[in-house]
N, C-alpha and C positions, 0 to 999 in steps of 0.2 A: 508622552509617557514612554520611557524606554523599557522594553521587556528584557528579562534575563535571557541571554542567548546561549548560555552554557548547555542547558537542555531546552532548546527553543521549542521543541515539539510539545513539552508538557504545558507550556503557557499558550502558545499560538493555537494549537488544536482545540483547546478548551474554551476559546472565546467564540462569541457569535459571529465575529467578523470573518473568521476563517470560512465558516459555512456560507456567509453572504458572498464572499469573493468567488467561491467555487460552486455557487448554486446552479450555474448553467451547465454543469457536466452533462454529457450525452448519455442519458439513461437507456436509450434504445441500443446504443453501442455496447453499454455494459451488459445489457440483457443478452444480446447476441453473443458476446464473449462467453458468458456463463453457459449458454446453450452449446456453443462450439466446444468448450472445454470439457463439460461433463459428458458430451457425446464421445469426444476423443478418448477420454479416460474410461469409457464404458461403465460409468457408475450406475448401479441399479437404483431404482426409485427409493429403496429403503436405506440407502447409504447415509452415513453420518459424516458431516463436513464441518471443519473448524475454519471460520473466517477470521484470520489473524490480523489485528489492526483494522477492525471493521468500520470504524467511524460511526456514522449514524445508521449504518445497516443496509445501505442500498443493495449491495451484492447479496448479503445474507437473505434479505427479503425475497429477492428474485430467485435465489436457489431454493428457498422454502416453497415458493409458488410452483417450482418445477417438480416438487414432490420429495425433496430431501429434508432430512432432519439436520438442522443447522444450529451451531453455537457460534455467536459472534463475540469476540473479545476485543477490548480496546483500553488504552491507558487513560483516556479522557472520561472523567465522571459525567460531564455534561452530554457527551455523545451517547454514552450508554444509557443515561437517564432518558434521553429522547427516544432512543431505539426501543426501550422496554415497552412502549405503548403498542408495539407491533407483535409482542410475544404471543405465542400459542403453544400447545403441547409439543410441537416439533420445531420451535424457534425460540432460542433463549439468548440473552445478552448479559455479559459479565465483565466487570472491570478486571483487567489482567495485564501484567507486563509480559510482552512477548519474548523477552530474554529468558523467562522462566518457563519450564514445562507446565502445560495445563494438565491437571490430574485426570485425564481421560484419553483414550485412544480413538482415532478416527480413520475412516476409509480414505479421506483426503484432507489436506491442510492447504488453504489458499491464503496467500499474502499478496494483496492486489493494489493496483494504482500507486506504485512506487512508495510502498510503506516499509521500506528497508533501507539500510545505509544511513540512518540518522545519527548514529552514535559516534562520539569523539574517539572512544576507545575501540580499536579494531577487534579486541577480544569479545566485545558485545555482539558483533556480527557472527562470530563463531558460536557464541553461547546461544544465539537465536537459532542457528542452523541445527545445533545439537538438541535444542528444545523441540524443534519441529520433528526431528528424527524420533524422539521418544514419544511424540504425540501420534505417530502413525501406527496403524495396525500392520501386521507382517506383510500384507499384500497392498498396502496403501501407497498413494503418491502425493507429493507436495508440489506446489506451484508458487513461484515467485514471479510476479509481473512487475518488471522494472523498466526504467527508461533506457534507451540505447545511447550511452554516453558519446560514442563516436558521431552519431547523428546530431545530438544536441550541440556538440562543439562546432559542427559545420553550419548549423542553422540557428544559432543563438540569436534571439531578439533581445538586444541589450536593454531596451527600455520601452515601456508602454504605459498608457493610462486607461483605466476602466472605471466607469461610473455605474454602480449597482445599488439599487435601493437608496438613491440620493447620496451615497458615499463615493467620493472619488479616490480611487486607489492609484498611487504612483509606484510603479514597479520597475526595478532595475535588476538585471541578471548579469552574472559574471562567473568565471571559473577561476578559482584561486586555491592554491595549495592542496589540490586533489579533491576539491569540493565544488559542486554546482550550487551557487548561492543566489537566492532571490531576496532582495531587500524590498519591503513593502511599507509604504508610508501613507497615512491618511489622517484627516481631521474629522472628528465627530463629537457632538455634544460638548463643544467648546474645549476639546482636548485633542492634543496631537498624539498619534500612535506610531510606533516604529516596531516592526517585526522582521524577523529574518528566518528564511528557510535554508537549511544546509543539508545537502544530500551528497554523500560520498560518490565521486565519479567512478563508480565501479564498472569494469568492462567484463566481457565474457570470460576472459582469462583470469580476472580477479575472482569471479564466482567459482570457476573451476578449482582455483587454489583453496578457497574456503571449503568447497565440497570435499576436496581431498583431505584437508585437515580434520573435517568432521566425519570422514569416512562414510559419505553418502555418494550415490551414483547418479550422474546426470543422464537422464533418459532421452530427453528431447528438448529442442530449442526452437522457438518460433519468433517471428518478427512483427506480428501484428495480431489484432483481435479476431481476424479471420483465420488465424493459424497458418499463415503462409511462412515459408522458409525464412529463417533469419539471415539477413544480409548486412554485414558490418557497416557499409557506407550508406545504405538507404532505408533500413528498417527503423521505424519510429520507436518500437518497443523491443525489449529483451525479455521473452517469456520462457522461463526455465522450469522444466518438469523433472523432478528427481525423486529418489527413494532411498 
């Protein structure tokens, strides 16, 4: 079954297979990142945080456990339906398109785990930055946690095979026309599936241009979840803090 790749994220993210493929994410690393980030931003325990493109809510739940009031939003109905089982008076999940401003202001807006750069239209990236800007309180900070395109280009694993929960995923990666592309094929329940992830190969310079157009200020740039200094050639992540 060939999925529509025009808006690949609307179909792929809403399937159970996406969550199966990525089920072994490092939750300890994610928790450490949230502790380091909130400490660096000096967020008080009553701070309100928007987790933008929250998926099934792993970061939102951890932030809530740290004492913050968290709203997680995502375009995927299935992810939000799953996350809602964890709701409490200080943790809420809502279906929402991150290109559009959420009707509330927050002390911090987090966009984590490369949840940016999906859009075919460059204007949607600017729309998202503008939406984030309107979602921030006057003294708030926003964070985009993105991959480091320069590192990916140097260390690209062109193909691999993963078997998870009895499903064998055949994965091929390439960089084409300004996008980092991951082709994912597998067979399950007597049916063939093909999905594709496409993330724009944005660099620090590209983000700076986006920020300038949206009239926001880059405050700090880190290269990993321990918040070490960003290094173009060796950092695995590009973590941007802006306001």
